[in-house]
C-alpha positions in Angstrom: 51.6 2.3 -2.6 48.9 2.7 -5.1 51.2 5.2 -7.0 54.1 2.8 -7.3 54.1 0.9 -10.7 54.7 -2.9 -10.6 58.3 -2.1 -11.9 59.1 0.2 -9.0 57.7 -2.1 -6.7 59.8 -4.9 -8.2 62.9 -2.9 -8.4 62.5 -2.3 -4.4 62.0 -5.8 -3.5 65.1 -6.8 -5.9 67.2 -4.3 -4.0 66.5 -5.5 -0.7 66.9 -9.0 -1.3 70.1 -8.5 -3.1 71.6 -6.9 0.0 70.5 -10.2 2.0 67.6 -9.2 4.1 64.7 -11.3 4.9 60.9 -10.9 4.1 60.5 -9.5 7.7 63.3 -7.3 7.5 62.2 -5.9 4.4 58.7 -5.2 5.8 60.1 -3.6 8.8 62.4 -1.2 6.4 59.1 -0.4 4.6 57.8 0.3 8.2 60.5 2.8 8.9 59.8 4.5 5.6 56.5 5.9 6.5 54.7 2.8 4.8 51.4 1.5 6.9 50.4 -2.1 7.4 48.0 -1.8 4.9 50.4 -0.5 2.4 52.7 -3.6 3.3 49.8 -5.9 3.1 49.0 -4.6 -0.4 52.9 -4.8 -1.3 53.0 -8.3 -0.3 50.1 -9.4 -2.7 51.4 -7.4 -5.6 54.6 -9.0 -5.3 53.1 -12.3 -4.9 51.2 -11.7 -8.1 54.1 -10.5 -10.2 56.1 -13.9 -9.1 53.1 -16.2 -10.0 53.1 -13.9 -13.7 56.8 -14.6 -14.0 56.8 -18.1 -13.6 53.9 -18.4 -16.1 55.7 -16.5 -18.5 59.0 -18.1 -18.0 57.1 -21.4 -18.8 55.5 -20.2 -21.9 57.4 -21.4 -25.3 59.6 -18.5 -26.6 58.3 -19.0 -30.2 55.3 -17.7 -29.9 54.1 -14.5 -27.9 50.4 -13.8 -26.9 48.6 -10.9 -28.2 47.3 -9.3 -25.4 47.3 -5.7 -24.6 48.0 -3.6 -21.3 48.2 -0.7 -19.7 51.4 0.4 -18.9 51.5 2.9 -15.6 48.5 3.8 -13.6 45.9 5.9 -15.0 44.7 8.9 -13.0 41.2 7.8 -10.8 38.4 10.6 -10.4 37.8 10.7 -7.0 34.3 10.9 -6.4 33.7 12.5 -2.9 30.7 10.9 -0.6 29.0 13.9 -0.6 29.1 14.2 -4.6 27.2 11.0 -5.5 24.2 12.1 -2.8 21.3 13.0 -4.9 21.2 16.6 -5.1 19.1 19.0 -3.5 15.9 19.8 -5.4 16.6 23.1 -7.6 13.8 24.5 -9.5 16.0 23.8 -12.8 19.1 22.0 -13.8 21.8 23.3 -16.2 21.0 20.9 -19.2 24.1 18.1 -19.3 25.3 19.1 -15.6 24.8 15.4 -14.9 26.5 13.6 -17.4 29.9 13.9 -16.2 28.9 13.2 -12.4 27.2 10.0 -13.1 30.0 7.3 -11.5 29.2 4.7 -13.9 29.8 6.8 -16.9 33.3 7.2 -17.0 34.1 7.3 -21.0 37.2 4.8 -19.9 38.7 3.4 -23.2 38.2 -0.8 -24.0 41.6 -2.2 -24.3 39.8 -5.0 -26.4 38.8 -3.1 -29.2 40.9 -2.9 -32.4 43.5 -0.4 -32.7 42.3 2.8 -34.2 43.7 3.6 -37.6 44.4 6.9 -36.3 46.2 6.0 -33.2 49.8 7.5 -33.2 52.4 5.6 -31.5 54.8 6.8 -28.8 57.3 6.2 -26.4 56.6 3.3 -24.1 54.0 1.8 -26.6 54.8 -2.1 -27.2 54.7 -3.7 -30.4 53.9 -7.6 -30.6 55.8 -9.0 -33.8 55.4 -12.4 -34.8 57.1 -14.3 -37.5 55.4 -17.7 -38.9 55.5 -19.7 -41.5 59.0 -21.2 -43.4 60.6 -19.1 -40.5 59.6 -18.7 -36.9 60.2 -15.7 -34.3 58.5 -13.5 -31.6 59.6 -10.1 -30.2 58.5 -7.7 -28.1 59.2 -4.3 -29.3 59.2 -1.3 -26.7 59.1 2.2 -28.2 62.2 4.3 -26.7 62.0 7.8 -25.4 63.9 8.9 -28.5 60.8 6.8 -30.3 62.5 4.0 -32.0 62.3 0.5 -31.9 65.2 -2.0 -32.3 65.0 -5.7 -33.2 67.8 -8.5 -33.4 71.0 -6.5 -34.7 69.3 -4.5 -36.9 69.4 -0.5 -37.2 66.9 1.2 -35.0 63.4 1.9 -36.6 61.6 5.4 -36.0 58.1 4.8 -35.4 57.3 7.9 -33.0 54.1 9.7 -34.3 53.5 7.0 -37.0 50.1 4.7 -37.2 50.5 0.9 -36.6 50.1 0.7 -40.5 52.9 3.2 -41.5 54.8 1.5 -38.6 54.2 -2.3 -39.5 55.7 -1.1 -43.4 59.0 0.0 -41.8 59.4 -2.7 -39.7 58.8 -5.4 -42.5 61.2 -3.6 -44.5 63.8 -3.7 -42.0 62.9 -7.3 -41.1 63.8 -8.4 -44.5 67.4 -8.1 -44.1 67.5 -10.7 -41.8 64.4 -12.8 -43.3 64.6 -13.0 -47.3 61.3 -13.4 -48.6 59.3 -12.1 -45.7 55.4 -11.5 -46.7 56.5 -13.0 -50.1 57.4 -16.6 -50.4 56.3 -18.7 -47.4 57.6 -16.4 -44.8 54.9 -13.7 -43.0 55.2 -10.9 -40.4 52.1 -10.0 -37.9 52.6 -6.7 -36.2 50.1 -5.2 -33.4 49.9 -3.2 -30.6 50.8 -4.6 -27.1 50.7 -2.8 -23.9 49.9 0.7 -24.5 51.6 4.0 -22.9 49.6 6.5 -20.6 49.9 10.3 -21.3 49.2 13.2 -19.7 46.5 16.0 -20.7 45.7 19.1 -19.2 42.3 20.1 -18.6 41.9 24.0 -18.1 39.3 26.8 -17.8 35.8 26.5 -16.2 36.0 22.8 -15.0 35.3 21.4 -11.7 38.7 20.1 -10.7 41.3 21.6 -13.7 44.7 20.0 -13.7 46.8 17.5 -15.4 45.6 14.1 -15.4 47.2 10.9 -16.7 45.2 9.0 -19.0 45.6 5.9 -21.6 46.6 6.7 -24.8 43.5 5.6 -26.3 41.5 8.2 -24.1 39.3 10.5 -25.5 38.2 14.0 -24.7 35.1 13.2 -22.9 37.2 10.8 -20.4 39.4 13.5 -19.6 36.3 15.8 -19.1 34.8 13.2 -17.2 37.9 12.8 -14.5 37.6 16.8 -14.1 34.3 16.6 -13.2 32.9 18.1 -16.5 32.1 22.0 -16.8 31.5 24.1 -13.6 28.2 26.3 -13.4 29.9 29.0 -15.2 31.4 26.7 -17.8 30.7 26.3 -21.4 29.2 22.8 -22.7 29.0 24.1 -26.5 32.5 25.5 -27.3 34.9 23.0 -25.5 38.3 23.5 -27.2 41.1 20.6 -27.9 44.4 22.5 -28.0 47.1 20.5 -29.8 50.5 22.4 -30.2 49.2 25.8 -29.6 46.2 25.2 -32.4 42.8 24.2 -31.6 42.2 20.7 -33.4 38.3 20.5 -31.8 35.8 22.4 -30.7 33.5 19.9 -29.2 29.4 20.7 -28.5 28.5 18.3 -25.8 24.7 19.1 -26.7 25.3 16.8 -30.1 26.3 13.8 -27.8 23.4 14.6 -25.4 20.7 15.0 -28.1 21.7 13.1 -31.1 24.2 10.4 -29.5 26.9 12.1 -32.0 30.3 11.0 -30.8 32.4 12.9 -33.6 34.2 15.5 -31.5 34.9 13.0 -29.2 38.5 12.5 -30.5 41.3 10.6 -28.8 43.4 12.5 -26.9 47.7 12.8 -27.5 50.3 13.9 -25.0 50.4 17.1 -24.0 46.6 17.9 -25.4 45.0 20.9 -23.6 41.4 20.8 -23.3 40.2 24.5 -22.3 36.6 25.1 -21.3 35.6 29.0 -21.6 32.9 30.8 -20.1 29.4 30.1 -21.2 28.1 33.2 -23.3 24.3 32.8 -23.6 22.3 30.5 -21.2 18.1 30.6 -20.8 15.5 29.0 -18.4 13.1 26.9 -20.1 10.4 25.8 -17.5 6.5 25.0 -17.8 4.7 23.1 -20.3 7.9 21.3 -22.0 9.1 18.0 -22.2 12.1 18.6 -20.5 12.2 22.0 -18.2 16.1 22.9 -17.9 19.0 26.0 -18.2 20.1 25.5 -22.0 23.1 26.9 -23.4 22.6 28.6 -26.8 25.0 29.5 -29.6 25.2 32.6 -31.4 22.1 33.0 -33.8 19.9 30.3 -32.3 16.3 31.1 -32.2 13.5 30.7 -29.5 12.4 27.8 -31.9 15.9 26.0 -31.8 15.6 26.5 -27.7 12.3 24.5 -27.6 13.8 21.5 -29.9 16.5 21.7 -27.5 13.9 20.8 -24.5 12.0 18.3 -26.3 9.2 20.3 -27.7 6.2 21.3 -26.1 3.9 18.9 -24.3 0.5 17.8 -24.5 -0.6 20.5 -22.4 1.3 23.6 -23.7 -0.3 26.9 -25.1 1.6 27.5 -28.4 0.1 30.5 -29.7 2.4 32.9 -27.8 5.4 32.9 -25.2 5.8 35.1 -22.6 9.5 35.7 -20.9 11.0 37.7 -18.2 14.1 39.9 -19.5 16.8 41.4 -17.4 17.7 45.0 -18.2 20.4 47.3 -17.1 17.9 48.8 -14.5 14.9 46.1 -13.9 13.3 43.4 -15.5 10.7 43.5 -18.4 8.3 40.9 -20.0 8.3 40.3 -23.6 5.6 38.2 -25.4 6.6 36.4 -28.3 4.0 35.3 -31.0 3.9 31.9 -32.8 5.0 33.5 -36.3 8.2 35.0 -34.2 9.3 31.9 -33.0 12.0 30.8 -35.7 13.3 35.0 -35.6 13.4 35.9 -32.1 16.6 35.4 -30.6 16.8 34.8 -26.9 19.3 36.6 -24.5 21.4 35.3 -21.8 19.3 35.5 -18.6 15.8 35.3 -20.0 13.5 33.2 -18.3 10.9 31.7 -20.5 7.8 29.7 -19.0 5.1 28.0 -21.5 1.7 28.6 -20.0 -0.9 25.7 -20.1 -3.7 25.8 -22.5 -7.1 26.5 -20.7 -9.3 23.9 -19.2 -12.6 24.8 -21.7 -13.7 24.2 -25.0 -14.3 26.4 -27.8 -16.8 24.1 -29.5 -18.1 21.7 -27.0 -21.6 20.7 -26.1 -23.1 17.9 -23.7 -26.0 16.0 -23.3 -26.6 13.5 -20.4 -29.4 11.6 -19.0 -32.1 9.7 -21.0 -30.5 9.5 -24.5 -28.8 6.2 -26.3 -25.5 8.0 -26.6 -24.4 10.5 -23.6 -21.5 12.3 -23.9 -19.9 15.3 -25.5 -20.2 16.5 -29.2 -18.6 19.0 -31.3 -20.8 22.2 -32.1 -20.5 23.1 -35.9 -22.2 23.0 -39.3 -23.4 19.6 -38.8 -25.1 20.1 -35.0 -26.2 23.6 -34.6 -29.5 23.2 -32.4 -31.1 21.0 -29.9 -32.8 18.7 -32.3 -29.4 18.0 -33.8 -27.5 17.1 -30.6 -30.4 14.5 -29.8 -30.0 13.2 -33.4 -26.3 12.7 -32.9 -26.9 11.0 -29.5 -29.1 8.6 -31.3 -32.0 9.6 -30.2 -34.1 9.6 -26.5 -34.7 6.5 -24.5 -38.2 5.3 -24.1 -38.2 6.4 -20.6 -37.2 9.9 -21.4 -39.2 12.8 -19.5 -40.0 15.1 -22.4 -42.4 17.2 -20.7 -39.1 19.5 -19.4 -35.4 19.1 -20.7 -32.7 21.6 -19.0 -30.0 23.6 -20.7 -27.5 24.5 -18.6 -25.5 27.7 -20.4 -22.9 30.4 -19.1 -24.2 34.1 -19.8 -21.4 36.1 -21.5 -20.6 37.3 -17.7 -20.1 33.7 -17.1 -22.9 33.3 -14.7 -25.0 30.0 -15.0 -28.2 30.1 -16.4 -31.1 27.3 -16.9 -33.3 27.1 -20.1 -36.2 24.7 -19.5 -37.5 23.2 -23.2 -40.6 21.0 -23.9 -37.9 18.5 -25.8 -41.4 16.4 -26.8 -42.7 19.4 -28.5 -39.9 20.5 -30.2 -39.3 16.9 -31.6 -42.7 16.6 -33.1 -42.2 20.2 -34.4 -45.0 22.0 -32.2 -42.3 24.5 -31.1 -39.4 26.0 -32.7 -35.7 24.2 -32.4 -33.4 25.9 -30.0 -29.7 27.1 -30.9 -27.0 25.7 -29.4 -23.9 27.5 -27.6 -20.5 26.8 -27.0 -20.2 24.9 -23.5 -24.3 24.1 -23.3 -24.8 21.1 -21.1 -28.4 19.2 -21.7 -29.5 17.2 -19.3 -32.7 14.7 -20.2 -34.1 13.1 -17.0 -35.8 9.7 -16.9 -39.4 9.2 -15.7 -37.5 7.0 -12.6 -35.3 10.0 -11.9 -38.5 12.1 -11.3 -39.8 9.9 -8.7 -39.5 7.6 -5.6 -38.0 4.1 -6.1 -41.0 1.7 -6.1 -40.7 -1.1 -4.0 -43.0 -3.5 -2.4 -42.2 -5.2 1.2 -43.6 -8.7 2.3 -42.8 -9.8 5.9 -44.4 -12.4 8.3 -44.4 -16.4 7.7 -42.2 -16.1 4.5 -38.8 -17.4 3.7 -37.0 -14.4 2.9 -38.9 -11.4 4.6 -37.7 -8.5 2.4 -38.3 -5.1 0.1 -38.5 -5.9 -3.9 -38.5 -4.0 -6.6 -42.3 -3.1 -7.6 -43.2 -4.0 -11.2 -46.8 -3.6 -13.2 -48.9 -6.2 -12.7 -47.6 -8.0 -9.6 -49.7 -10.0 -7.5 -49.0 -11.0 -4.0 -48.1 -14.5 -5.5 -45.7 -13.2 -7.3 -44.1 -11.3 -4.4 -44.4 -14.6 -2.4 -42.3 -16.2 -5.2 -39.6 -13.8 -5.3 -39.5 -13.8 -1.6 -38.8 -17.8 -1.5 -42.4 -19.0 -0.8 -44.3 -19.4 2.0 -42.8 -21.0 5.3 -44.6 -24.4 6.6 -46.5 -22.2 9.6 -48.2 -19.8 6.8 -51.6 -19.9 5.9 -52.7 -18.9 2.7 -55.8 -17.0 4.0 -56.1 -13.8 6.1 -53.4 -12.2 3.9 -53.4 -8.4 4.6 -52.1 -5.7 2.3 -51.5 -2.3 4.2 -51.6 0.3 1.1 -51.0 3.8 1.2 -53.7 6.2 0.4 -53.0 8.8 -2.3 -56.3 9.8 -3.1 -58.0 11.4 -0.5 -61.7 11.4 -2.3 -61.6 7.3 -1.8 -65.7 6.5 -1.5 -64.7 3.5 0.8 -62.3 5.4 2.7 -63.0 7.4 6.3 -61.3 10.7 6.6 -59.6 9.3 9.8 -57.9 6.5 8.1 -54.6 7.1 6.7 -53.5 3.5 5.8 -55.9 1.3 3.7 -55.9 -2.6 4.5 -57.2 -5.4 2.2 -57.5 -8.6 2.8 -57.3 -11.7 0.4 -56.9 -15.8 0.1 -54.6 -17.5 -2.4 -54.0 -20.7 -3.7 -50.9 -22.5 -1.0 -49.5 -23.8 -4.3 -49.2 -20.4 -5.6 -51.3 -21.6 -8.8 -53.4 -18.6 -10.5 -56.6 -17.6 -9.1 -59.0 -14.9 -9.5 -59.0 -13.4 -6.4 -55.1 -13.0 -6.5 -55.1 -12.0 -10.2 -57.8 -9.3 -9.6 -55.8 -7.8 -6.5 -52.7 -6.0 -8.2 -50.1 -5.0 -6.1 -49.0 -1.4 -5.8 -46.0 0.6 -5.1 -45.0 0.8 -1.4 -47.7 -1.7 -0.6 -46.8 -4.3 2.7 -48.1 -7.8 2.8 -48.4 -9.6 5.9 -48.7 -13.5 5.9 -49.8 -15.0 9.2 -48.8 -18.0 10.9 -51.7 -20.9 12.0 -53.1 -20.7 15.1 -52.0 -24.3 15.9 -48.7 -24.4 14.5 -45.7 -24.3 16.4 -42.0 -25.3 16.5 -41.4 -28.0 19.2 -40.2 -26.5 22.6 -38.3 -29.1 24.6 -37.6 -29.3 28.7 -35.5 -31.8 30.7 -36.0 -33.6 33.4 -33.1 -35.9 35.3 -32.2 -37.4 38.3 -34.5 -39.8 40.2 -37.3 -40.1 38.0 -38.1 -43.2 36.3 -37.9 -41.9 32.4 -35.3 -39.0 32.7 -34.8 -37.3 29.7 -35.5 -34.7 27.0 -39.5 -33.9 26.4 -41.5 -32.0 24.4 -44.0 -29.6 25.4 -47.2 -30.7 24.5 -49.3 -27.4 24.8 -49.0 -23.8 26.4 -50.5 -24.8 29.3 -48.3 -28.0 30.3 -47.1 -27.6 34.1 -44.3 -29.3 35.9 -46.4 -32.0 37.7 -47.5 -32.8 34.2 -44.1 -33.4 33.0 -43.2 -35.4 36.2 -46.3 -37.4 35.5 -45.0 -38.2 31.7 -41.5 -39.0 33.1 -43.1 -42.0 35.4 -42.8 -39.8 38.7 -40.0 -39.9 41.0 -38.1 -42.9 42.3 -38.3 -44.1 45.7 -34.9 -42.8 46.7 -35.9 -39.4 45.0 -36.0 -36.6 47.1 -38.6 -34.0 46.0 -37.6 -31.3 48.8 -34.3 -30.9 47.3 -35.3 -31.2 43.3 -33.7 -28.4 41.6 -35.6 -26.4 38.8 -33.7 -24.2 36.5 -34.9 -21.8 33.4 -32.4 -20.0 31.3 -29.5 -21.6 33.4 -30.8 -19.7 36.6 -31.8 -21.9 39.6 -35.6 -21.1 40.7 -36.5 -21.4 44.1 -39.2 -23.8 44.1 -40.7 -26.5 46.4 -41.5 -29.3 44.4 -42.7 -31.6 46.9 -45.5 -29.2 47.8 -46.4 -28.4 44.2 -46.6 -32.1 43.8 -48.9 -32.5 47.1 -50.9 -29.8 45.8 -50.6 -29.0 41.8 -53.5 -26.2 42.4 -50.6 -24.0 44.0 -49.3 -21.2 41.7 -45.9 -22.5 42.1 -46.6 -25.2 39.9 -45.6 -23.2 36.9 -46.2 -23.3 33.4 -43.0 -25.0 31.3 -41.1 -23.2 28.9 -38.6 -23.9 26.3 -35.6 -24.9 28.3 -36.6 -25.3 31.4 -34.6 -28.1 34.0 -35.5 -30.3 36.6 -33.1 -32.1 38.7 -34.6 -34.8 41.2 -31.7 -35.7 43.5 -31.1 -38.4 46.1 -31.5 -37.9 49.7 -28.8 -36.1 51.1 -27.3 -36.7 54.2 -25.4 -33.9 55.1 -25.3 -30.5 56.4 -22.8 -27.8 55.5 -21.9 -25.0 58.2 -19.7 -22.2 56.5 -19.2 -18.6 57.6 -17.9 -17.1 60.8 -17.9 -20.2 62.8 -14.8 -21.4 64.4 -14.7 -24.6 62.4 -16.4 -24.7 58.9 -17.6 -28.2 58.6 -19.7 -30.8 56.7 -21.8 -32.6 59.2 -24.1 -36.0 59.1 -28.0 -34.9 59.4 -29.5 -36.0 62.4 -33.5 -35.8 62.5 -33.4 -34.7 66.2 -30.8 -31.8 65.8 -31.5 -28.4 66.2 -29.7 -25.3 64.8 -27.7 -25.2 67.8 -26.6 -28.8 67.7 -25.3 -28.0 64.3 -23.4 -24.9 65.7 -21.5 -26.9 68.3 -20.2 -29.4 65.9 -18.8 -26.1 64.0 -17.2 -25.0 67.0 -19.6 -22.1 67.9 -19.7 -18.7 66.6 -16.2 -16.4 65.7 -15.4 -13.5 67.1 -17.2 -11.2 63.8 -20.3 -13.5 63.9 -23.2 -11.7 62.9 -25.8 -14.4 65.1 -28.9 -12.4 64.2 -28.7 -12.5 60.3 -27.7 -16.5 60.0 -29.6 -18.1 57.3 -29.8 -21.4 55.8 -30.1 -22.7 51.8 -32.0 -25.5 51.1 -31.2 -28.0 47.9 -34.4 -26.7 46.2 -32.8 -23.3 46.0 -34.9 -21.8 48.9 -33.5 -19.2 51.4 -34.7 -18.9 54.6 -33.3 -16.4 57.2 -33.2 -15.9 61.0 -36.4 -14.4 62.5 -36.5 -12.0 65.7 -39.5 -12.4 67.9 -39.4 -9.6 70.8 -35.8 -10.3 71.8 -35.4 -13.6 70.7 -33.7 -15.2 67.4 -36.3 -17.8 65.7 -33.6 -20.1 63.7 -34.9 -21.7 60.3 -35.4 -25.3 60.4 -32.4 -27.3 59.1 -33.0 -29.8 56.4 -31.0 -32.8 54.7 -28.6 -30.7 52.2 -28.9 -27.5 54.0 -26.3 -24.8 54.1 -26.0 -23.0 57.1 -24.3 -19.4 57.0 -23.1 -17.1 59.4 -22.2 -13.7 58.1 -19.7 -11.8 59.3 -19.6 -8.6 60.6 -17.4 -5.9 59.3 -13.9 -5.4 61.1 -14.7 -1.8 62.4 -18.1 -2.9 64.1 -17.5 -2.6 67.6 -21.3 -2.4 68.6 -21.0 -6.5 69.1 -19.5 -5.7 72.1 -22.2 -3.8 74.0 -24.9 -6.1 72.5 -25.4 -8.5 75.1 -25.3 -6.0 78.3 -27.7 -3.6 76.7 -30.0 -6.6 75.7 -29.9 -7.9 79.1 -30.5 -5.0 80.8 -33.6 -3.8 78.8 -34.6 -7.3 79.2 -34.5 -6.8 82.9 -36.2 -3.3 82.4 -39.3 -5.1 80.8 -39.5 -8.1 83.5 -39.8 -5.0 86.4 -42.7 -3.4 84.5 -44.5 -6.2 83.9 -44.5 -7.4 87.5 -45.2 -3.8 88.4 -48.4 -3.7 86.1 -49.6 -7.3 87.4 -49.3 -6.3 91.0 -51.9 -3.3 90.4 
């Protein structure tokens, strides 16, 4: 369907309609002739478009013809395979220009909206639009016949094939004057333009990707045809492409002129039956290395190495330009050729040469460096104005005030490239006490500063200070200065008993014994940090540590909480370091009448501490009347009238406390022991946190006393513990044996 022109589609449709077929029958006939459903859909759309355009043309007035060019016939399109638009595999080098005709967006298709070129030659199927205006009016579409003529009105045919638009205009106007007297002279005028243009066929042959015959627009150029065929192949020439017309070469195209200079003088408009012939290349050379555009370049006869470098865009900034080394193929092997710079203009590369432009050395011929304690460190050029060490120091604008001049190091390379260090007393050289040192290329001078040759000085302050830390040392610094830098004293700090711990550097100090390694100094300052004689006399030294003490009576407020059944519950501050539980109860007004001290709970750091506060209140001298600490909590509950029985009993329960009940009574209320009860390990947890377990005397279990708020816990035996089945009989048997033994002893 794509290969059918609009006229062919229209003719097929009209023949089918003339035979009386419906649209459905037409589509069935098309299927029978091998058309696909997509072809039929496309045909239906094209017929609809043609009918719309035909109706529009019929509605236009006949006395004016719109000038708009259309291409007659379908032009050839290059089919780009999916694989061809994928990025090519990375290769060492590409042939320069090979991508020009392999770019989908660069087709070189002619524009139909441009003015008709002056050298355009009319041919069969071209259409001329003639419009007469003024005193007389008329519009004509003249199509060039296969014989090369056009016919207007009843006048004789006019031969225009091979003529330009200007020449054809003159002939047509001359013929029209037979019907329109005074045309283009008195009141009537004629305008002749190129309308729809024809298609032409050109042949592309030789070393191209897809040689063949291509249908192109009559405005198409040589580059358009080269694009359609994919351009020269790997053996094709980019510099000697011939356009042959009537068996004569009318133009030789050098694509490099377009690529390098954007010159399209060789991109001529093609004519029908033109032949584009791409021959084999003659000379190709690889150019790689430090060049702006590494590639494989084609050279014409007589082009030199200098011209090759220019094709590659010239050397880049890192290129070694004194000489170029290339590899050349001979009849038997390869050889290396070195070309000096003065030979670039005359040396002729040969096909197959592989040229690699080297890189300059990463070293300097005249560089010296100076770094460290100078005002302008950096690199300097060794020359007439800079030959010696003193010259280098002067060019760097001199040494800084903190420069260490007793020893300056010059790093130098020996002739065998081994490193060498030369020590110089720079201070004496600058004072002309020693001769100056002559420098050599690559010398590097290091002027150290005094600070770099010693440990970094600092002082430290700790203790009752707002920001204890290390601070940079400065000459003349005092303790008050350091306290100021550290944010001042805390509220609890005292201004006396300040200690300074100092390192002993001089072992001959008279007031220091041999076994002392740190010297301790004490002083007193003004709390307001005002100047004082003692503070000013005792100046700090590097690495001193200053200790600020806290007042013996100063302490932060610490709080305890007492809650529950006391007269004044709440939070209380600890008055001193020896305040105890009984004192806190006294400050809280003591327990209320319903407060039950035996069940009082004492917690420290969130954990429950087992204390019998009732005993503590009764006897404050007990050790359990402990000293209070920050965060302690005392809770005095009401008297609880309940007892909980849990664990290995038949019915775990909470029962009412009865003063006359024993352990066995409470156990009975829980249904007695379960099958896996450990009767000998029953324990009771009291409300105050104490836990009391069952004790044994001989073979008897002595149960703990049950109090209000107690929890009776009967532990479980492990599931595989079978010894319990024999415990009773064994105990009874042993008990009987003991009784018999005692009776016998008494009888005797």
